[in-house]
DSSP file (Angstrom, degrees, kcal/mol; ACC not computed):
  #  RESIDUE AA STRUCTURE BP1 BP2  ACC     N-H-->O    O-->H-N    N-H-->O    O-->H-N    TCO  KAPPA ALPHA  PHI   PSI    X-CA   Y-CA   Z-CA
    1    1 A M              0   0    0      0, 0.0     2,-0.1     0, 0.0    38,-0.0   0.000 360.0 360.0 360.0 142.5  191.8  150.7  157.5
    2    2 A A        -     0   0    0      1,-0.1    67,-0.4    66,-0.0     3,-0.1  -0.348 360.0-121.8 -68.3 144.5  191.9  154.4  157.4
    3    3 A L        -     0   0    0      1,-0.2    -1,-0.1    65,-0.1    64,-0.1  -0.289  53.7 -62.5 -73.3 168.4  189.3  156.4  159.5
    4    4 A P        -     0   0    0      0, 0.0     2,-0.4     0, 0.0    64,-0.2  -0.252  58.8-148.3 -52.6 145.8  187.0  158.8  157.7
    5    5 A H  E     -A   67   0A   0     62,-2.5    62,-3.5    -3,-0.1     2,-0.4  -0.965  11.3-164.7-125.3 132.4  188.9  161.5  156.0
    6    6 A V  E     +A   66   0A   0     -2,-0.4     2,-0.3    60,-0.2    60,-0.2  -0.968  20.1 152.9-121.1 135.1  187.7  165.1  155.5
    7    7 A F  E     -A   65   0A   0     58,-2.3    58,-3.2    -2,-0.4     2,-0.3  -0.968  26.5-150.6-150.7 165.3  189.4  167.6  153.1
    8    8 A T        -     0   0    0     -2,-0.3     2,-0.6    56,-0.2    56,-0.1  -0.962  16.1-136.6-132.5 153.9  188.7  170.6  151.0
    9    9 A V        -     0   0    0     54,-0.5    53,-2.5    -2,-0.3    54,-0.3  -0.964  32.3-133.1-110.4 115.8  190.4  171.8  147.7
   10   10 A G    >   -     0   0    0     -2,-0.6     3,-2.0    51,-0.2    51,-0.0  -0.200  16.1-114.8 -71.8 157.9  191.0  175.5  148.0
   11   11 A A  T 3  S+     0   0    0      1,-0.3    -1,-0.1    50,-0.1    50,-0.1   0.614 114.4  64.6 -65.6 -12.2  190.2  178.1  145.3
   12   12 A D  T 3  S+     0   0    0      4,-0.1    -1,-0.3     3,-0.0     5,-0.1   0.395  71.9 126.4 -91.5   3.8  194.0  178.6  145.0
   13   13 A H    X   -     0   0    0     -3,-2.0     3,-2.0     1,-0.1     4,-0.4  -0.374  69.5-124.6 -61.9 138.1  194.6  175.1  143.7
   14   14 A P  G >  S+     0   0    0      0, 0.0     3,-0.7     0, 0.0    -1,-0.1   0.730 105.8  66.8 -58.8 -23.6  196.5  175.2  140.4
   15   15 A S  G 3  S+     0   0    0      1,-0.2     4,-0.3     3,-0.1    -2,-0.1   0.665  84.1  75.2 -73.6 -13.8  193.8  173.1  138.6
   16   16 A L  G X   +     0   0    0     -3,-2.0     3,-1.7     2,-0.1     2,-0.4   0.878  69.9  97.7 -64.4 -37.4  191.3  176.0  139.0
   17   17 A S  T <  S-     0   0    0     -3,-0.7     3,-0.1    -4,-0.4    -5,-0.0  -0.354 107.6 -11.7 -59.8 112.0  192.9  178.0  136.2
   18   18 A G  T 3  S+     0   0    0     -2,-0.4     2,-0.9     1,-0.2    -1,-0.3   0.419  98.1 126.7  81.6  -1.3  190.9  177.4  133.1
   19   19 A H  S <  S-     0   0    0     -3,-1.7     6,-0.4    -4,-0.3    -1,-0.2  -0.790  97.6 -31.9 -95.0 103.7  188.9  174.5  134.4
   20   20 A F  S >  S-     0   0    0     -2,-0.9     3,-1.4     4,-0.2    -1,-0.3   0.971  77.0-165.7  51.1  64.0  185.2  175.4  133.8
   21   21 A P  T 3  S+     0   0    0      0, 0.0    -2,-0.1     0, 0.0    -1,-0.1   0.788  81.6  44.4 -53.9 -35.4  185.9  179.1  134.3
   22   22 A D  T 3  S+     0   0    0      1,-0.3    -2,-0.1     0, 0.0    -3,-0.0   0.666 130.6  23.0 -85.0 -15.1  182.3  180.2  134.7
   23   23 A Q  S <  S-     0   0    0     -3,-1.4    -1,-0.3    -4,-0.1     2,-0.1  -0.520  85.4-156.2-146.7  69.7  181.4  177.3  137.0
   24   24 A P        +     0   0    0      0, 0.0    37,-0.5     0, 0.0     2,-0.3  -0.287  19.4 170.8 -62.9 126.2  184.6  176.1  138.7
   25   25 A V        -     0   0    0     -6,-0.4    35,-0.2    35,-0.2    -2,-0.1  -0.924  41.8 -96.5-128.6 156.6  184.5  172.6  140.0
   26   26 A V        -     0   0    0     33,-3.5    33,-0.4    -2,-0.3     5,-0.0  -0.590  45.7-116.5 -72.2 125.5  187.2  170.3  141.3
   27   27 A P    >>  -     0   0    0      0, 0.0     4,-2.2     0, 0.0     3,-0.6  -0.329  22.3-118.0 -60.9 145.1  188.5  168.0  138.5
   28   28 A G  H 3> S+     0   0    0      1,-0.2     4,-2.8     2,-0.2     5,-0.2   0.856 112.6  54.7 -54.2 -41.0  187.8  164.3  139.1
   29   29 A V  H 3> S+     0   0    0      1,-0.2     4,-2.2     2,-0.2    -1,-0.2   0.865 109.1  48.2 -65.2 -34.9  191.5  163.4  139.2
   30   30 A V  H <> S+     0   0    0     -3,-0.6     4,-2.3     2,-0.2    -1,-0.2   0.907 112.4  49.3 -69.8 -42.0  192.2  166.0  142.0
   31   31 A L  H  X S+     0   0    0     -4,-2.2     4,-2.0     2,-0.2    -2,-0.2   0.932 113.6  45.7 -60.7 -48.2  189.2  164.8  144.0
   32   32 A L  H  X S+     0   0    0     -4,-2.8     4,-1.6     2,-0.2    -2,-0.2   0.915 111.6  51.6 -63.2 -44.5  190.3  161.1  143.7
   33   33 A E  H  < S+     0   0    0     -4,-2.2     4,-0.5    -5,-0.2    -1,-0.2   0.918 112.3  45.6 -60.3 -44.4  193.9  162.0  144.5
   34   34 A A  H >< S+     0   0    0     -4,-2.3     3,-0.7     1,-0.2    -1,-0.2   0.853 109.8  56.5 -67.6 -34.0  192.9  163.9  147.7
   35   35 A A  H 3< S+     0   0    0     -4,-2.0    -1,-0.2     1,-0.2    -2,-0.2   0.834 106.8  47.3 -68.1 -33.2  190.5  161.1  148.7
   36   36 A I  T >X S+     0   0    0     -4,-1.6     3,-1.2     1,-0.2     4,-0.9   0.498  79.7 102.7 -90.5  -2.4  193.1  158.3  148.7
   37   37 A V  H X> S+     0   0    0     -3,-0.7     3,-1.4    -4,-0.5     4,-0.9   0.882  78.3  53.1 -48.4 -48.8  195.8  160.2  150.7
   38   38 A P  H 34 S+     0   0    0      0, 0.0     4,-0.3     0, 0.0     3,-0.3   0.802 103.8  57.6 -62.9 -25.7  195.1  158.3  154.0
   39   39 A L  H <4 S+     0   0    0     -3,-1.2    -2,-0.2     1,-0.2     6,-0.1   0.739 115.6  35.3 -72.6 -21.7  195.5  155.0  152.3
   40   40 A L  H X< S+     0   0    0     -3,-1.4     3,-1.6    -4,-0.9    -1,-0.2   0.414  83.7 105.8-113.2  -0.8  199.0  155.8  151.2
   41   41 A E  T 3< S+     0   0    0     -4,-0.9    -1,-0.1    -3,-0.3    -2,-0.1   0.801  78.0  53.4 -55.7 -35.8  200.3  157.9  154.1
   42   42 A T  T 3  S-     0   0    0     -4,-0.3    -1,-0.3    -3,-0.1    -2,-0.1   0.712  99.7-131.9 -76.1 -18.2  202.6  155.2  155.5
   43   43 A G  S <  S+     0   0    0     -3,-1.6    -2,-0.1     2,-0.2    -1,-0.1   0.485  81.8 106.9  79.8   1.7  204.4  154.7  152.2
   44   44 A E  S    S+     0   0    0     53,-0.1    54,-2.6    55,-0.1     2,-0.3   0.651  77.6  39.5 -86.3 -16.1  203.9  150.9  152.6
   45   45 A R  E     -B   97   0A   0     52,-0.3     2,-0.3    -5,-0.2    52,-0.2  -0.899  59.8-170.9-131.3 159.1  201.2  150.6  150.0
   46   46 A H  E     -B   96   0A   0     50,-2.3    50,-2.1    -2,-0.3     2,-0.7  -0.949  40.3 -91.4-140.4 164.3  200.4  151.9  146.6
   47   47 A V  E     +B   95   0A   0     -2,-0.3    48,-0.2    48,-0.2     3,-0.1  -0.683  38.3 178.7 -78.3 115.5  197.4  151.8  144.3
   48   48 A A  E     +     0   0A   0     46,-2.7     2,-0.3    -2,-0.7    47,-0.2   0.794  68.4   3.5 -85.6 -31.8  197.9  148.8  142.1
   49   49 A Q  E     -B   94   0A   0     45,-1.6    45,-3.0    47,-0.0     2,-0.8  -0.958  53.6-145.4-158.1 134.6  194.6  149.1  140.2
   50   50 A L  E     -B   93   0A   0     -2,-0.3    43,-0.2    43,-0.2     3,-0.1  -0.902  24.6-179.4 -96.7 106.8  191.7  151.5  140.0
   51   51 A E  E     -     0   0A   0     41,-1.6     2,-0.3    -2,-0.8    42,-0.2   0.925  62.0  -5.9 -79.8 -46.0  188.9  149.1  139.3
   52   52 A T  E     -B   92   0A   0     40,-1.7    40,-1.7     2,-0.0     2,-0.3  -0.991  55.6-178.2-146.2 151.1  186.0  151.6  139.1
   53   53 A A  E     -B   91   0A   0     -2,-0.3     2,-0.5    38,-0.2    38,-0.2  -0.894   4.0-176.0-150.9 121.7  185.4  155.3  139.7
   54   54 A K  E     -B   90   0A   0     36,-2.8    36,-1.9    -2,-0.3     2,-0.8  -0.977  12.7-157.6-121.3 120.3  182.1  157.0  139.4
   55   55 A F  E     +B   89   0A   0     -2,-0.5    34,-0.2    34,-0.2    33,-0.1  -0.878  18.3 174.9 -97.0 111.2  181.9  160.8  139.8
   56   56 A L        +     0   0    0     32,-1.5    32,-0.2    -2,-0.8    33,-0.2   0.640  57.9   8.5-100.7 -18.2  178.3  161.4  140.7
   57   57 A A  S    S-     0   0    0     31,-0.9    -1,-0.2    29,-0.1     2,-0.1  -0.979  81.5 -95.1-159.0 152.6  178.0  165.1  141.5
   58   58 A P        -     0   0    0      0, 0.0     2,-0.5     0, 0.0    25,-0.1  -0.379  27.8-148.8 -72.5 151.1  180.3  168.2  141.2
   59   59 A V        -     0   0    0    -33,-0.4   -33,-3.5    -2,-0.1     2,-0.2  -0.987  12.7-143.3-118.1 128.2  182.4  169.4  144.0
   60   60 A R    >   -     0   0    0     -2,-0.5     3,-2.0   -35,-0.2   -51,-0.3  -0.581  32.6 -90.8 -87.5 152.0  183.1  173.1  144.3
   61   61 A F  T 3  S+     0   0    0    -37,-0.5   -51,-0.2     1,-0.3   -50,-0.1  -0.407 115.0  24.1 -60.2 134.9  186.4  174.5  145.4
   62   62 A G  T 3  S+     0   0    0    -53,-2.5    -1,-0.3     1,-0.3     2,-0.2   0.257  89.8 131.4  90.5 -11.1  186.3  175.1  149.2
   63   63 A E    <   -     0   0    0     -3,-2.0   -54,-0.5   -54,-0.3     2,-0.4  -0.512  62.6-115.7 -73.9 142.6  183.5  172.5  149.8
   64   64 A K        -     0   0    0     -2,-0.2    20,-0.5   -56,-0.1     2,-0.4  -0.655  30.1-162.3 -78.9 129.2  184.2  170.0  152.6
   65   65 A V  E     -AC   7  83A   0    -58,-3.2   -58,-2.3    -2,-0.4     2,-0.5  -0.953   2.1-158.7-114.8 130.8  184.4  166.4  151.3
   66   66 A R  E     -AC   6  82A   0     16,-2.6    16,-2.4    -2,-0.4     2,-0.4  -0.944   8.8-165.3-112.8 128.1  184.1  163.5  153.7
   67   67 A V  E     -AC   5  81A   0    -62,-3.5   -62,-2.5    -2,-0.5     2,-0.3  -0.928   5.2-171.6-117.1 133.8  185.6  160.1  152.6
   68   68 A T  E     - C   0  80A   0     12,-2.7    12,-2.2    -2,-0.4     2,-0.4  -0.910   9.4-152.0-120.5 153.9  184.9  156.7  154.1
   69   69 A F  E     - C   0  79A   0    -67,-0.4     2,-0.4    -2,-0.3    10,-0.2  -0.937   7.1-165.5-126.8 144.9  186.6  153.5  153.4
   70   70 A A  E     - C   0  78A   0      8,-2.4     8,-2.7    -2,-0.4     2,-0.7  -0.997  19.8-135.7-130.9 129.5  185.6  149.8  153.5
   71   71 A D  E     - C   0  77A   0     -2,-0.4     6,-0.2     6,-0.2     3,-0.1  -0.746  20.3-178.5 -83.2 115.5  188.1  146.9  153.4
   72   72 A L  E     -     0   0A   0      4,-2.7     5,-0.2    -2,-0.7    -1,-0.1   0.407  46.1-108.7 -94.8  -0.3  186.6  144.3  151.0
   73   73 A G  E >  S+ C   0  76A   0      3,-0.6     3,-1.9     1,-0.0    -1,-0.2   0.043  94.1  61.6  90.2 158.3  189.5  141.9  151.5
   74   74 A G  T 3  S-     0   0    0      1,-0.3     3,-0.1    -3,-0.1    -1,-0.0   0.754 131.3 -59.9  61.5  25.9  192.3  140.9  149.2
   75   75 A G  T 3  S+     0   0    0      1,-0.3    20,-3.0    19,-0.1     2,-0.4   0.446 103.0 135.2  83.4  -0.8  193.7  144.4  149.1
   76   76 A Q  E <   -CD  73  94A   0     -3,-1.9    -4,-2.7    18,-0.2    -3,-0.6  -0.692  33.1-171.5 -88.8 134.0  190.4  145.7  147.6
   77   77 A I  E     -CD  71  93A   0     16,-3.0    16,-2.3    -2,-0.4     2,-0.5  -0.967  15.2-149.9-125.4 136.4  189.0  149.0  149.1
   78   78 A R  E     -CD  70  92A   0     -8,-2.7    -8,-2.4    -2,-0.4     2,-0.4  -0.917  17.2-166.1-102.6 135.7  185.7  150.7  148.5
   79   79 A L  E     -CD  69  91A   0     12,-2.8    12,-2.4    -2,-0.5     2,-0.4  -0.980   7.1-174.5-123.8 130.5  185.8  154.5  148.9
   80   80 A D  E     -CD  68  90A   0    -12,-2.2   -12,-2.7    -2,-0.4     2,-0.4  -0.996   4.8-169.2-125.6 132.3  182.7  156.7  149.2
   81   81 A A  E     -CD  67  89A   0      8,-2.8     7,-2.9    -2,-0.4     8,-1.5  -0.968   2.2-172.0-123.8 137.8  182.9  160.5  149.2
   82   82 A T  E     +CD  66  87A   0    -16,-2.4   -16,-2.6    -2,-0.4     2,-0.3  -0.934   6.4 176.3-126.4 151.2  180.2  163.0  150.1
   83   83 A A  E >  S+CD  65  86A   0      3,-2.4     3,-2.1    -2,-0.3   -18,-0.1  -0.969  71.4   0.9-150.9 138.5  179.9  166.7  149.9
   84   84 A A  T 3  S-     0   0    0    -20,-0.5     3,-0.1    -2,-0.3   -19,-0.1   0.849 131.1 -56.2  51.1  38.2  177.0  169.1  150.6
   85   85 A G  T 3  S+     0   0    0      1,-0.2     2,-0.4     0, 0.0    -1,-0.3   0.519 117.2 103.8  78.0   5.5  174.9  166.0  151.5
   86   86 A A  E <  S- D   0  83A   0     -3,-2.1    -3,-2.4   -29,-0.0     2,-0.5  -0.911  77.1-112.5-121.6 147.5  175.4  164.2  148.2
   87   87 A V  E     + D   0  82A   0     -2,-0.4    -5,-0.3    -5,-0.2     3,-0.1  -0.661  37.9 172.1 -72.7 126.0  177.5  161.3  147.2
   88   88 A V  E     +     0   0A   0     -7,-2.9   -32,-1.5    -2,-0.5   -31,-0.9   0.640  59.4  22.2-111.4 -21.1  180.1  162.7  144.8
   89   89 A L  E     +BD  55  81A   0     -8,-1.5    -8,-2.8   -34,-0.2     2,-0.4  -0.981  51.2 177.2-152.1 134.6  182.5  159.8  144.3
   90   90 A R  E     +BD  54  80A   0    -36,-1.9   -36,-2.8    -2,-0.3     2,-0.3  -0.995  21.7 156.2-132.3 131.3  182.3  156.0  144.6
   91   91 A C  E     -BD  53  79A   0    -12,-2.4   -12,-2.8    -2,-0.4     2,-0.4  -0.993  31.9-146.8-151.3 161.0  185.3  153.8  143.7
   92   92 A R  E     +BD  52  78A   0    -40,-1.7   -40,-1.7    -2,-0.3   -41,-1.6  -0.991  25.7 171.5-124.4 136.3  187.0  150.5  144.2
   93   93 A L  E     -BD  50  77A   0    -16,-2.3   -16,-3.0    -2,-0.4     2,-0.5  -0.957  26.9-130.4-141.5 161.8  190.7  150.2  144.1
   94   94 A R  E     -BD  49  76A   0    -45,-3.0   -46,-2.7    -2,-0.3   -45,-1.6  -0.958  20.3-158.9-117.0 128.6  193.2  147.5  144.8
   95   95 A L  E     +B   47   0A   0    -20,-3.0     2,-0.3    -2,-0.5   -48,-0.2  -0.740  11.9 177.1-101.6 151.5  196.2  148.2  147.0
   96   96 A S  E     -B   46   0A   0    -50,-2.1   -50,-2.3    -2,-0.3   -21,-0.0  -0.944  42.5 -71.4-144.2 169.0  199.5  146.3  147.1
   97   97 A A  E     -B   45   0A   0     -2,-0.3   -52,-0.3   -52,-0.2   -53,-0.1  -0.303  59.0-102.4 -61.0 141.8  202.8  146.6  148.9
   98   98 A A              0   0    0    -54,-2.6    -1,-0.1     1,-0.1   -52,-0.0  -0.360 360.0 360.0 -64.0 144.3  204.9  149.5  147.7
   99   99 A P              0   0    0      0, 0.0    -1,-0.1     0, 0.0    -2,-0.1   0.505 360.0 360.0 -67.5 360.0  207.8  148.4  145.4
């Protein structure tokens, strides 16, 4: 299982352009993609199914996001992400061997 993972999405990320121009926040898909990187680094697994994903608070560009993982068995992983002291993402996904 992956260790806790910390990342930021910089203000130069291409998704910033036009995404909530007056209040720029990291789009959920960008947040989720960055959060799962450690699970896929070896190339031996891929996400077979995203079972649930709840985006609970906005993440600003440049904010530090900390992700923890829990192995629920059967390839199922729970992922929790926090930023600025708040839970920002909770999801469950199922991994399987890469094709």
